[in-house]
N, C-alpha and C positions, 0 to 999 in steps of 0.2 A: 445514275451515279451523281452524287452531289459534287459540284465544282465551285470554285471561287475565283474571282478576279477583281481588279480595281478599275473603276471608271469615275472620272471627275472627283477623285479623292475618296470615294465611298467603296466599301467592300460589298461586292455583289454576290449573292448566292444564286447559282444557276444549276441546271440539270444537264448532264451529258447523257444523250440517248444511248442506252446500253446496246452493245453489239450492233452498232450502225456506223458505217464508215462512208464519208462523202468522198467521191473520187472525181476529179476534173480530168476528163478524157482529152487526149491530144486532139487538137483542132482538125487534123487531117482525117481522123476517124469519127468525126462528129456524127455522120449519118449512120454509123454502125455502133454508136455509143451504147445503146440498150443491149444490142447483141453481145458486145464486148463485156458489158457489165456482168452478164451471166457467167462468164469465165472467172469472175472474181468472187462470186457468191450468188445469192438470190436477192431479188428486189426488196428493198426496205420501205417502199412507198406506203405500205399499210402501217408500219410503225410511225412514219412521219405523219400520216393522217390521224392516228390515235393520239399523237402529241398535240393535236389541235391545229395543225397546219393545213390551210386550204389548198385546193388543187391549183388555184392561180399561182400561188407561191411555188409549189412543187414544179408546175409546168415551166415557170420562168427559170428555175435552176436547170431544168433539163434542156431548155433552149440554149442555155449558156454552157452546155456540155458537162454539167455536174450530174452525177447519178448517186443515189443513195442505195447502199447494198448491205446485206447481212453477210459479212465476209466468210468465205470458206477457210479451212485451217491454214492453207498456204498464204492467202491474202492477209489473214490476221497476223500471222508470224512476221510477214514483211512490214505490215503497218506498224506493229509494235516495235520492231527493230529499227524503224525509220528508213527501211530500204526503199529504193525506187520501184514502183510497180509498173510493169511493162504496159505501154499504151496509155499511161497517165501522166499528165503534167504535174499534178500535185494531189495530195490527199488532205483530209481534215476530219476533225471531230464535230459532230452535230450538237450544238448547244441550244437548249431551250431557255431563253432568258426570262426574268421575272415578269415581263410584259406579255409573255406568251409567244413572242416572235422567235424564230430560229435564226441562228447564225452559224457559219462554218468557221471553226477555229483551226488555223494552220499554225505555222511557226512565226507568222508575221505579227509585228507589233509596231505601234508608234510610241516613241519615247521622247521625253524632253528632259534635258539635264539643266542644272542650275544656270541661269542666264549669265552669272558673273564668271563662269568658266570660259576660258579662251577656247577656240575651236580645237586647238591641239590638245588641250587638257580634256575636253569633252570626248574626243575620239580615243584618248588613252583610257578613259573610264569605260567607254563602250567595249573596247578590246579586253579590259580587265574583267568585265562582266560576261565575256564570252559571246558577245553579240556581233553579228555580221551586218555591216551597214549596207542597205540597199539604196538609199538616197537621202539627201539632206533637203528639208523643206525650208523655203525661203521666207515664210511669213511670220516666223517667231524665232527667237534666239535658241540655238542648240536643239532644234526639233528634227528628229530623224525617223525614217522608216528603217526597221531592222528585222533581222531574223534571230529567233531564240537559239540558244545552244542546242546541239543535236540531242541532248538528253532531256529536253523540255519541250512542251508545247507553249503556245502564247499565254495561256491562262496561268500555268505554273510560273512562267517567267514574270508575269505581271505581279504575282504575289511576292515572289522573291525580291524583285527590284523595288517594290514599295518600301522595303526596309533599308534600301541604300540611300543615304542622305544626299548623294550626288544627283539623284534623279527627282525631278518634279513630279513626273508621272510615267507610267508604263502601262499601256492599254492594248489589249488584243485588237487587231485589225480584222474584225469579223467580216466575212463575206456575207452580204445580206441581200434581200430582195427590196429594191427601192422602186416601186411602181410609180405610175403617173396619176395625178389627182383629177380624174375626169370620169364622167359617166356618159358614154355615147348614147344618143337617142335618134329617133325616127328620121322623117323626110326633111329635105332641104327647103328652107324658106328663101324668098327672093330678096329680102331686105335685111339690113343690119340694124335691128331695132335698138341695139345698145347705143348707137350714135344719135338716132332720131326716132322716137317712138310716137307715132301719130294715134295710137290707140287701136290699131287694126288687130284682127284675130284675137279678140278678147283682152288685149292689153290696155293699160292705163295711159292716157296721153301724158307725155313728158316724163314717163318713168324711165328715163335714160340719163346719160352723164352730161347732157347739155353741152355737147362738144362743138356744135356748128358755129356758135358765137365765138368760142375760143379759137377756132380756125380762122376767124376774121383777123386775128392778131398773130397767130403763130402756127406752124406745122411741126415744130420741134426741131428745126434745123440747128445743127451744132451740138446736139446732145447725143451721146453714145449710150445705148442701152444694151447691157449684156443679158442674154437669155440663156439660162442653163437648163438643158433637157437631154433626153436620150439621143436625139438626132434631129436633122432638119433636111427638107428638100431645098438645098441651097441654090438650086437653079430655078426655083419657082419664079415665074415672071413678075409676081407682085412683091418678091423679096430680093431678087438678085441685084437690083439697082441700089439697094440700101445696105449691102453687106460691108461691114468694116473689115479692113485687111487683117486685123488681129483675130478674126474668127478662126476657130480650129476645133480639134477633137482629140480625145484620148484614145490611143490604140493600144491593144494588148501587146506586151513585149516582156517575156520572161517573168510573168506574174506581177510586173509593175508597169502599169500603163504609161506610155510615153506620149507627151503632148505633141501634136502635129499641127503646125500653123497652116492655115489655108482650108479650102472647102473641097478640094479634089479628094474623092474617096470618103467624104464625110458620111457617116451612117445616117440613114433616113428614118424619119418617124413622123407619122401623121400628127401625133400629139405635139411634138416640138414645133412642127410647121404651123399648126393652128395657133399656138401661143405666140410665135414670132409674128404672125399676121395680125393678131390682136394688138400688138405693140406698134408695128411699123410697116404694114403692107402699104405699098406706094399708092399714090392717088393720081388722077388725071392721066392714066396711061392706057386707058381702054380695057383694063383687066377688070375682074369681077368684084372687087371690094376695096376697102381701105382700112388702115389701122388707126389707132388713136393719135399717133405722132408720125404721120406719113413721110416726113422728111428727116426723121432721126437716123442715126447710124446704128445698124444692128450688128452687135458683136455676138455671134452665135457660137456657143460653147457646148459641144456634145460630149457626154460622158456616160458610161454604163449603158451602151446601146441595147443590151439584152436585159436591162433592169436589175442586173446582179453585179455587185461589187462592194467596195468598202467605202465608208464615209471619208477615208483619207483622199480618195480620188475626187469626191465631191468637194472636199476642203480645198484641194489644189485648184479646182475650177473657180471657186469663190475667190481665192487669193489672186489667181491670174486675172480675173475680171477687174480687180483693183489695181494690181501691179503686174503687168505682163512679164517683167524681168524675172519673176519667180519661176517661170517655166521656159522662157526664151532668153538665153544669155545675150546681152547686148541690147535687148528691147528697151524702149524708153519707159522708165518706171512711171512717168506722168501720163502715159497714153492709155490709162485704164478707163473703165466705164464711169459714167456719171450716175447711172441707176442700174441696179441688178434686180432681176426677177427670176424666180424658179417655181415650178409647179410639181416638183418631185416629192414623193413621200407616200407612206401607206395610208389607206382610207379606213376610218373607223377603228384605228388601232393605236396603241401607244408607240411612240418612237423615241428611243433614248438617244441622247446627244453625246458623241464622243468628245473628249478634250481637244482633239485635233481639229474637228469641225468647229468647235466653239472658238478656238484660237483664230481660225480663218475668218469667222464671222466678226469677231472683235477687231481683228487686223483690218478688215475691209471697212468696217463701220467707223473706225477712228483714223485710220491712215489714208483712206481713199480721198481722191480729188484734192491732192496736195494738202491734206490735213483737214479739209472741210467735212470729210466723212462721206461714205458711200451709202445712200439709201437702199435698203434691201427689202424687196417685196417678196412675199412667199404665200403660196396658196395654202390655206388651212384644209384640214381633212373634210371630205364629203362624209355625210352620215348624220342622221338626226340625233341630237342630244349627246354628241361626242364632246367630252371635256377637253378643251383645247390645251389645258395645262399639262395633260398627259403626253402631248407631243412636244418634246423638249426642244425641237428644232424651230418650229414655227412660233412657239411661245417665248423664245429667247428674247431678251430685252432689246437686242439690236436688230430684230426682224419685225417688219410691218406685216401683220397677218391679215389676209383678205378672205372674205367669204362671198357667197354668190346671191344675187337678187334675180327676181323674175321680171317679166315685162309688166307686171302689176305692182312693182315696187315693194315686193315682199321678200323676206329672207326665204331661203329654200334649202332645207336638208343639209346643213353644214355644221361644223364644230361651233361651239359657243363657249363664252367665258370672258373674263376681264381682259384677256390678251387679244381678243378680236379688235382690230383697229378700224377697218374699212369694209364696206360692202360695195360690190360693183356687179354689173350685169354678167351673168354666167349661165343662164338657162336659155336654150334654143338660140344661141348666138351664132352668127355666120362669120367664118374666117377661111383662111387658106388651108388647103390640104395637099398632101404629097401627090406628086404626079401632075402638078400644075393646076389643080382643081380648087374647088370651094365646097364647103359643106356646113352643116349645122351640128353643133355639139353642146353638151351641158357639163358643167363642172366648175368647182372653185378654181381649177387649173386655168380657166379662161378669164375668170374675174380678176385674178392677180395681174396678168399682163395688161388687162384693160386699165386697171388702176395705175400701173407703172407707166403706161403710155400717157395717161392724163397728167401724171406727175412730171413727165418729160416736157410737156407743154409748159407747165408752170416754171420749171427750171430754165427753160429756154429764154424766158423773158427776164430772168434774174439769175444768171449762172453763179452769182456770188453767194447764193444761199448755202448755209451749212446744212448738213443732213438733218439736224434737229429742227432747223427753221422750216425746211421743206416738209418734214413730218407734221409740224404744227399747222402749216398752211393746208395740208390735205385734211387734217382733222377739222379745222375751223371752217373750211369751205364746204364740207360735206352737208348733204341735206338729211335732216332727221325724219326719215321715212318710217312706214309701218302702220300708220293710222293712229287714232287716238288711244287705242288699247296698248300701244307700245310706249313704255315709260323710259326716258333717259334720265340719268342721275344728274347731280349738280354740275359735274364736269362735262355733261353732254354725251355720256356713254351709255350704251345698252349692250348686254352680253351677246345678243344675237346680231345686232346691227353695227356694233362698234360705235364710231363717232358719226356714222351715217353713210349714205350712198354718195359716192364720188360725184363731184360737180366740177367739170373741167373749167368752165368759164369763170366761176367764182374763184377757183384755185389760181388761175392765171391773173385775175384782178388782184387778189391778195398778194401774190408773189411780186407783182409789179410795184406794189405800194410799199414794200419793205426796204 
């Protein structure tokens, strides 16, 4: 069935999968979710697969206690009438969006009313529209998480509210799969070639970020780097000494995650732990590795631990990284991060950007660091010949997109296009893993924190740099790699390599001279 909704001002034509219902089972019956689903109807996994959805995505939803069913008559009647289904937290419709990715549409939306309205006036308009306020978001004026009237789902409400002049936008808060951008590979190496590449094991000498000379000057002390991921081993011996007290995580609560400050009960993830280690694993502590900025402060922010959730939660994490008071009342608004890095997002697929996440990116980029702007590094998609422009998150103007290089100083199987800004080591790199260990992995996921950690070194020698100045430093200091066959344009850019491979010591020198 054809459906419509609005996103970032554009009318979107999408497809609702016929006779398929998404059901979020109660947490306490998670182990029996599949069994309980048979009481609601029959499995619709085949229909989901026919819609072009891969098993990785379907498995992720199931881990998050979402099941897809062809409802029996009773379930269909309850779903249509909006009645609560026994054993379920919530239900939704399965929407196949133009980029081929599915999202679950419930009654949840994010809306923004005209900024000139007072809070009282805005809330009167919300009430007049029949919307139930779930929460107010602090990174833009009159931005709310709401629930649609009982007679509508989020898509219908989006279309109706678009005609209301009091609303800037009203967008469905799709529940989607937001995986991690990495490709795990074989055995462990004993060295971190990303920091010093002597040319062993088929590598090219000096095909690294030239960081040892930068460490003669700085280890990144005084710089706070926010890492947004699904989870972290916050007790890892190479990370725990560097944790910022504003680290925290989003925990599910009544369908709207609540931010919990601190690392007790923080969800764990090998991926997030690896990324955090690339940025700031400690040095000279007898443990097995080091990060690019081993004396920086690590603000670890965990969200969507099962890789399923809304972009609104991701937006809240981005905004918190900039201004902690958006989630923690009374927190110092000036205690946010100096650099932000994330490696979340689908691989080899389009990713549409919601207005809410766009507002958070713009808020952080302009408002961060007391107006100097927060530099935002993000891993581009893995996958050869992927058009980076089709990923609206990483190609956003306020995001520094990073792809991955090999120990031979060559690009490796990542997105390409004009929006690629930097390339950094991300193939067979060594970093921290959950359980206090170390391992080898491959992915743009690890190139992005490598670049962000090097940027932290540059910023530490000149903390007065604006976001745009630091971005320019990283561009100008990068090495134009790839060999004579790789052509860079007049601006020094190549669609596969960006402005070149990160060079930490040159970045530090340039930053110090501004």
